[in-house]
C-alpha positions, 0 to 999 in steps of 0.5 A: 842439478838437470831432470834426466830425460822422460824415456818415451812408453816405446822405449820402456817396452823395448828395455823390458822385452830385452830384460826378459829375453827378447833379442830384438822388438820393434814397434808399426802401425797396423797399416801399411801392409797392402803390398803384402796382401796381394802378394797372400791373394796371389799366392791362393789364386795360385794354390800355392798353399797347397794342403793350408786350406786356413790360409785362403778361409784366414785370409781377410783377418790376416793380411790386415790387422784390424780384421783380425783385432779392429782396436789395433792401435800398434803391433809391437813385433818381438824375435829370438835368436835361435842361431845354430852354432854348427852347419846346419846342412853337415848331416846332408851327406850322411846317408844313413842319418836324418836332417833334422831343421835347425829350429825342431832340434830341441823344445817348440818355440811356440811355448816359450815365446808365448810364455814370454810374450804374455809376461811382457803383456802383463806388466804393459797392463799393469805400466802402460795400459791399453789391451792387448793380443798375443800371437806366436805364429798360431794366428792369422798374423802376417808377421814376416812383413809385420817384423819387415815393417817394424824393422827388425829385418827385410823379407828377403828373395827366399820370403823369409826374414833376415835380420842384419844382425842375427841373419836367417834365425829370429822367431817371431812373435807379435803383440797387438795393443790398443795404444799408440805406440812411436813407431820405428822405420820399416827396415831396407832390403840388402839382398842386393844381386845375391841369388843364393837362397833361390839356387840352392833349393833342391826343389825349385820351389822359388818361381822368382825372387821374393816368391815360393810355391810351397807346395815344392818346399820341402819344409811343407812337404816334411811338414803340413803335407799329409798325403804321399810326398809326389815322385818327383820331390822324393830324391830331392829330398835326400835325409831331410825328414822335417824342414829344411834349412837350404836356404835359410844356412847360405845367405850372407848375412849369416857371417853376423848372426851368433849362436842362439844362448837359449837353452830351450833353442839348443839341439838335442844331440838326440836330434842332431843327426840321428839314424833313420834306423832308430827313428824308423823303427819308431812304434806311435808309442815311442814317436810320441816319448821322442818328440814330446814337447817337440814341434815334431810331435805334431806331425804324427807317426805316420807322416813322419816315419814317410819321411824316414822311408824316403831318407832311407831310399835315398841313403843307398846304404843295404843295411837299411833294407831289412827295417824298410820290409818289415814297414811294408806290414805297417798299418798304416798307408801312408808308411807301407806306401813309402816303404814300397818306394824306400825298397825299390830304391835300395834293392831291385831284386827285393823288391819284386819279391816282396811285390808278388807276396804284397801286392794280392793283398793289398787294398789301398790304390795308394800304395797299390800303385807304388808296387805296379809303377815302381820308381827303380833306383838305376 
């Protein structure tokens, strides 16, 4: 009787990762990221990272796994499918409702992915040996270039990872290990001549294929940007109040993707096209309660209401005038200022009446600027 062939360490690892619920896994060596490092340099030198100062501060550690951990022998990249069952852009035409990015319609993926990474890490130490570190988008790790190099997919023209099997919808996690595992081959770029992701961008955030100016990206503006949204981007935002899926959703490779099965990634009913009026009425306690366990919670109530008010200003719905006017006296200057803009879009007469009352007592320069130079909707 023949002895069955011995399973390699890499294959054993992949079997265990799959058993734990990861949908894709690949291994790569920690070198070969020189081009990605040059792209990162350009991104930062041009100021395209905007408020994300941490990207410049951690650049040297990010550009090479050895910069973060010199003992790294291999990098294991893992993916979990969060594909939507329905069209993620369907709510963009519902003026009285909000559109939230697919990834934020339920639990914070960082928590679940990291928990499973740690379970896999304990198995690795016990069964394979070596030392390791786990990361889920909270350390200077170039997840997308590493995932492409490990064969999970390729970075599309929108700079996000595209998978042949899961389209645009993979959450990524990384394990750095001292083990030298057999690497997988890099994935080929299969974008071809397609440019749907570039053409659909509401704010023209792509200067060219494979380049992103985050300062123009709605995901950046609604999540990372801390101050007032620049006026040129307010109307293109539509009702997108947290993130933007446009460039992901139109990718033709999504036709091969399957809907997520992980319960934590299935959309909550109250976060699927929620009513703008209800969101605008949230105080801090209500905001924290609604978004407990959600990635949205980290933006804070004031930035969130800033986004909601821009969606209200774009709604054209007179029924939202009252809730907007009620926020002209909010404690947050960020909320007050955006409420001024939203009111100017909804009702010019009410805007002028409110201006006579509020401008005389407003001390914040950003809010005063909104009153003094309205961008009234014609």
